[in-house]
A tleap script that builds the chain and sets N, CA, C and O, in Angstrom:
source leaprc.protein.ff14SB
mol = sequence {
  NMET SER MET GLN SER HIE LEU ALA GLU LEU
  GLU LYS LYS HIE ARG ALA LEU ALA ASP GLN
  ILE SER ASP CYS GLN ALA HIE PRO ALA VAL
  ASP ASP LEU GLU VAL VAL GLU LEU LYS ARG
  ARG LYS LEU LEU LEU LYS ASP GLU ILE GLU
  ARG ILE ARG HIE THR GLU ASN ASP SER VAL
  CHIE
}
set mol.1.N position { 11.628 10.437 -11.764 }
set mol.1.CA position { 10.644 9.348 -11.920 }
set mol.1.C position { 9.419 10.028 -12.235 }
set mol.1.O position { 9.069 11.020 -11.596 }
set mol.2.N position { 8.646 9.482 -13.324 }
set mol.2.CA position { 7.211 10.101 -13.722 }
set mol.2.C position { 6.460 9.788 -12.723 }
set mol.2.O position { 6.831 9.039 -11.819 }
set mol.3.N position { 5.156 10.415 -12.800 }
set mol.3.CA position { 4.236 10.264 -11.649 }
set mol.3.C position { 3.547 8.780 -11.875 }
set mol.3.O position { 3.209 8.061 -10.935 }
set mol.4.N position { 3.405 8.467 -13.136 }
set mol.4.CA position { 2.760 7.308 -13.528 }
set mol.4.C position { 3.778 5.907 -12.921 }
set mol.4.O position { 3.385 4.878 -12.372 }
set mol.5.N position { 4.979 6.270 -13.212 }
set mol.5.CA position { 5.978 5.046 -12.569 }
set mol.5.C position { 5.822 5.273 -11.055 }
set mol.5.O position { 5.504 4.301 -10.369 }
set mol.6.N position { 5.982 6.248 -10.579 }
set mol.6.CA position { 5.727 6.238 -8.961 }
set mol.6.C position { 4.485 5.605 -8.541 }
set mol.6.O position { 4.542 4.862 -7.561 }
set mol.7.N position { 3.373 5.783 -9.130 }
set mol.7.CA position { 2.267 5.257 -8.930 }
set mol.7.C position { 2.208 3.905 -9.045 }
set mol.7.O position { 1.630 3.249 -8.179 }
set mol.8.N position { 2.754 3.356 -10.048 }
set mol.8.CA position { 2.948 1.976 -10.235 }
set mol.8.C position { 3.753 1.261 -9.334 }
set mol.8.O position { 3.545 0.072 -9.092 }
set mol.9.N position { 4.780 1.998 -8.754 }
set mol.9.CA position { 5.753 1.235 -7.765 }
set mol.9.C position { 4.836 1.287 -6.300 }
set mol.9.O position { 4.851 0.364 -5.486 }
set mol.10.N position { 4.136 2.400 -6.151 }
set mol.10.CA position { 3.398 2.380 -4.940 }
set mol.10.C position { 2.323 1.229 -4.815 }
set mol.10.O position { 2.125 0.606 -3.772 }
set mol.11.N position { 1.605 1.007 -6.095 }
set mol.11.CA position { 0.704 0.000 -6.079 }
set mol.11.C position { 1.345 -1.447 -5.999 }
set mol.11.O position { 0.704 -2.353 -5.466 }
set mol.12.N position { 2.573 -1.662 -6.511 }
set mol.12.CA position { 3.256 -2.817 -6.246 }
set mol.12.C position { 3.721 -3.148 -4.995 }
set mol.12.O position { 3.686 -4.324 -4.635 }
set mol.13.N position { 4.215 -2.158 -4.177 }
set mol.13.CA position { 4.472 -2.231 -2.730 }
set mol.13.C position { 3.108 -2.663 -1.816 }
set mol.13.O position { 3.108 -3.455 -0.874 }
set mol.14.N position { 1.971 -1.934 -2.348 }
set mol.14.CA position { 0.803 -2.115 -1.694 }
set mol.14.C position { 0.348 -3.698 -1.917 }
set mol.14.O position { -0.098 -4.313 -0.948 }
set mol.15.N position { 0.456 -4.271 -3.065 }
set mol.15.CA position { 0.092 -5.765 -3.302 }
set mol.15.C position { 0.921 -6.422 -2.405 }
set mol.15.O position { 0.433 -7.224 -1.608 }
set mol.16.N position { 2.275 -6.155 -2.433 }
set mol.16.CA position { 3.274 -7.084 -1.596 }
set mol.16.C position { 2.828 -7.032 -0.289 }
set mol.16.O position { 2.609 -8.097 0.288 }
set mol.17.N position { 2.631 -5.836 0.355 }
set mol.17.CA position { 2.155 -5.784 1.657 }
set mol.17.C position { 0.629 -6.630 2.063 }
set mol.17.O position { 0.371 -7.155 3.146 }
set mol.18.N position { -0.102 -6.580 1.048 }
set mol.18.CA position { -1.229 -7.184 1.201 }
set mol.18.C position { -1.052 -8.772 1.228 }
set mol.18.O position { -1.711 -9.474 1.996 }
set mol.19.N position { -0.141 -9.269 0.357 }
set mol.19.CA position { 0.383 -10.790 0.156 }
set mol.19.C position { 1.030 -11.099 1.639 }
set mol.19.O position { 0.848 -12.166 2.226 }
set mol.20.N position { 1.692 -10.176 2.076 }
set mol.20.CA position { 2.704 -10.445 3.388 }
set mol.20.C position { 1.669 -10.610 4.573 }
set mol.20.O position { 1.731 -11.585 5.322 }
set mol.21.N position { 0.579 -9.474 4.735 }
set mol.21.CA position { -0.365 -9.684 5.765 }
set mol.21.C position { -1.276 -10.972 5.493 }
set mol.21.O position { -1.785 -11.457 6.503 }
set mol.22.N position { -1.528 -11.535 4.384 }
set mol.22.CA position { -2.232 -12.674 4.203 }
set mol.22.C position { -1.458 -13.945 4.703 }
set mol.22.O position { -1.927 -14.896 5.328 }
set mol.23.N position { -0.203 -13.753 4.299 }
set mol.23.CA position { 0.833 -14.955 4.994 }
set mol.23.C position { 0.799 -14.790 6.341 }
set mol.23.O position { 0.498 -15.769 7.024 }
set mol.24.N position { 1.065 -13.674 6.903 }
set mol.24.CA position { 1.206 -13.641 8.532 }
set mol.24.C position { -0.087 -14.119 9.080 }
set mol.24.O position { -0.073 -14.831 10.084 }
set mol.25.N position { -1.263 -13.773 8.479 }
set mol.25.CA position { -2.401 -14.230 9.168 }
set mol.25.C position { -2.629 -15.935 9.138 }
set mol.25.O position { -3.157 -16.548 10.066 }
set mol.26.N position { -2.239 -16.418 8.178 }
set mol.26.CA position { -2.293 -17.797 7.869 }
set mol.26.C position { -1.411 -18.686 9.105 }
set mol.26.O position { -1.641 -19.855 9.414 }
set mol.27.N position { -0.453 -17.880 9.648 }
set mol.27.CA position { 0.342 -18.726 10.512 }
set mol.27.C position { 0.063 -18.079 11.940 }
set mol.27.O position { 0.393 -16.939 12.267 }
set mol.28.N position { -0.565 -18.956 12.688 }
set mol.28.CA position { -1.039 -18.621 14.093 }
set mol.28.C position { 0.006 -17.944 15.009 }
set mol.28.O position { -0.333 -17.089 15.828 }
set mol.29.N position { 1.284 -18.348 14.852 }
set mol.29.CA position { 2.290 -17.856 15.798 }
set mol.29.C position { 3.024 -16.371 15.593 }
set mol.29.O position { 3.941 -15.870 16.243 }
set mol.30.N position { 2.335 -15.891 14.530 }
set mol.30.CA position { 2.820 -14.602 13.982 }
set mol.30.C position { 2.528 -13.512 14.982 }
set mol.30.O position { 1.389 -13.627 15.434 }
set mol.31.N position { 3.137 -12.592 15.419 }
set mol.31.CA position { 3.030 -11.533 16.352 }
set mol.31.C position { 1.759 -10.438 15.863 }
set mol.31.O position { 1.718 -9.869 14.772 }
set mol.32.N position { 0.915 -10.332 16.791 }
set mol.32.CA position { -0.210 -9.467 16.340 }
set mol.32.C position { 0.328 -8.132 15.965 }
set mol.32.O position { -0.135 -7.508 15.010 }
set mol.33.N position { 1.319 -7.676 16.719 }
set mol.33.CA position { 1.740 -6.131 16.418 }
set mol.33.C position { 2.484 -6.166 15.204 }
set mol.33.O position { 2.547 -5.079 14.628 }
set mol.34.N position { 3.124 -7.225 14.604 }
set mol.34.CA position { 3.768 -7.078 13.373 }
set mol.34.C position { 2.571 -6.876 12.159 }
set mol.34.O position { 2.647 -6.097 11.208 }
set mol.35.N position { 1.532 -7.737 12.453 }
set mol.35.CA position { 0.406 -7.676 11.447 }
set mol.35.C position { -0.275 -6.256 11.612 }
set mol.35.O position { -0.778 -5.771 10.599 }
set mol.36.N position { -0.331 -5.584 12.737 }
set mol.36.CA position { -0.853 -4.145 12.848 }
set mol.36.C position { 0.182 -3.291 12.069 }
set mol.36.O position { -0.262 -2.440 11.298 }
set mol.37.N position { 1.426 -3.433 12.194 }
set mol.37.CA position { 2.296 -2.648 11.540 }
set mol.37.C position { 2.286 -2.677 10.163 }
set mol.37.O position { 2.380 -1.612 9.553 }
set mol.38.N position { 2.170 -3.907 9.467 }
set mol.38.CA position { 1.867 -4.243 8.081 }
set mol.38.C position { 0.707 -3.528 7.744 }
set mol.38.O position { 0.767 -2.792 6.759 }
set mol.39.N position { -0.429 -3.618 8.438 }
set mol.39.CA position { -1.652 -2.869 8.078 }
set mol.39.C position { -1.476 -1.561 7.892 }
set mol.39.O position { -1.989 -1.004 6.922 }
set mol.40.N position { -0.713 -0.883 8.813 }
set mol.40.CA position { -0.760 0.431 8.977 }
set mol.40.C position { 0.121 0.884 7.919 }
set mol.40.O position { -0.215 1.987 7.487 }
set mol.41.N position { 1.131 0.388 7.374 }
set mol.41.CA position { 1.985 0.664 6.238 }
set mol.41.C position { 1.118 0.364 4.971 }
set mol.41.O position { 1.366 1.064 3.990 }
set mol.42.N position { 0.277 -0.443 4.871 }
set mol.42.CA position { -0.436 -0.647 3.752 }
set mol.42.C position { -1.575 0.480 3.499 }
set mol.42.O position { -1.887 0.896 2.383 }
set mol.43.N position { -2.127 0.892 4.693 }
set mol.43.CA position { -3.007 2.053 4.703 }
set mol.43.C position { -2.341 3.300 4.346 }
set mol.43.O position { -2.954 4.106 3.647 }
set mol.44.N position { -1.114 3.561 4.757 }
set mol.44.CA position { -0.387 4.587 4.340 }
set mol.44.C position { -0.153 4.761 2.818 }
set mol.44.O position { -0.376 5.797 2.192 }
set mol.45.N position { 0.270 3.740 2.375 }
set mol.45.CA position { 0.342 3.494 0.819 }
set mol.45.C position { -0.848 3.631 0.152 }
set mol.45.O position { -0.845 4.200 -0.940 }
set mol.46.N position { -1.803 3.232 0.594 }
set mol.46.CA position { -3.174 3.543 -0.206 }
set mol.46.C position { -3.471 4.715 -0.025 }
set mol.46.O position { -3.944 5.226 -1.040 }
set mol.47.N position { -3.396 5.439 0.915 }
set mol.47.CA position { -3.647 6.888 1.148 }
set mol.47.C position { -2.846 7.972 0.089 }
set mol.47.O position { -3.303 8.996 -0.418 }
set mol.48.N position { -1.442 7.355 -0.062 }
set mol.48.CA position { -0.631 8.183 -0.929 }
set mol.48.C position { -1.032 7.935 -2.320 }
set mol.48.O position { -1.035 8.833 -3.161 }
set mol.49.N position { -1.409 6.585 -2.594 }
set mol.49.CA position { -1.966 6.205 -3.859 }
set mol.49.C position { -3.103 7.215 -4.278 }
set mol.49.O position { -3.017 7.934 -5.273 }
set mol.50.N position { -4.124 7.193 -3.457 }
set mol.50.CA position { -5.402 8.095 -3.552 }
set mol.50.C position { -4.904 9.346 -3.956 }
set mol.50.O position { -5.081 9.819 -5.078 }
set mol.51.N position { -4.178 9.971 -2.893 }
set mol.51.CA position { -3.787 11.489 -3.061 }
set mol.51.C position { -3.195 11.730 -4.620 }
set mol.51.O position { -3.673 12.547 -5.407 }
set mol.52.N position { -2.187 10.948 -4.864 }
set mol.52.CA position { -1.627 11.117 -6.312 }
set mol.52.C position { -2.756 10.839 -7.271 }
set mol.52.O position { -2.853 11.703 -8.142 }
set mol.53.N position { -3.599 9.901 -7.335 }
set mol.53.CA position { -4.765 9.833 -8.195 }
set mol.53.C position { -5.564 11.025 -8.280 }
set mol.53.O position { -5.923 11.507 -9.355 }
set mol.54.N position { -5.900 11.600 -6.920 }
set mol.54.CA position { -6.617 12.768 -6.908 }
set mol.54.C position { -6.053 13.983 -7.545 }
set mol.54.O position { -6.748 14.775 -8.181 }
set mol.55.N position { -4.820 14.106 -7.365 }
set mol.55.CA position { -3.973 15.143 -7.868 }
set mol.55.C position { -3.862 15.156 -9.362 }
set mol.55.O position { -3.942 16.216 -9.984 }
set mol.56.N position { -3.646 13.791 -10.059 }
set mol.56.CA position { -3.536 13.675 -11.285 }
set mol.56.C position { -5.116 14.084 -11.951 }
set mol.56.O position { -5.164 14.784 -12.962 }
set mol.57.N position { -6.155 13.672 -11.407 }
set mol.57.CA position { -7.621 14.044 -11.877 }
set mol.57.C position { -7.535 15.680 -11.801 }
set mol.57.O position { -7.921 16.288 -12.799 }
set mol.58.N position { -7.123 16.319 -10.845 }
set mol.58.CA position { -7.537 17.715 -10.913 }
set mol.58.C position { -6.642 18.375 -11.902 }
set mol.58.O position { -7.031 19.365 -12.522 }
set mol.59.N position { -5.424 17.849 -12.076 }
set mol.59.CA position { -4.441 18.523 -13.151 }
set mol.59.C position { -5.066 18.238 -14.630 }
set mol.59.O position { -4.647 18.863 -15.604 }
set mol.60.N position { -6.031 17.315 -14.733 }
set mol.60.CA position { -6.425 16.866 -16.121 }
set mol.60.C position { -7.680 17.763 -16.337 }
set mol.60.O position { -7.970 18.129 -17.476 }
set mol.61.N position { -8.415 18.114 -15.275 }
set mol.61.CA position { -9.673 18.970 -15.668 }
set mol.61.C position { -9.350 20.350 -15.500 }
set mol.61.O position { -10.188 21.216 -15.750 }
savepdb mol mol.pdb
quit
């Protein structure tokens, strides 16, 4: 898998988690721990995306 396709897949997962978090927060019966876990996973994806982008920028320069 190329780095660009991997990055695109991570961004897709990040957007899906953002949508899932929004859906959960719209329903008052949702478990707060579930929302916290989704946010944690989203943050981990964001960190990985940024790490990859930083690595790509370093290799270009």
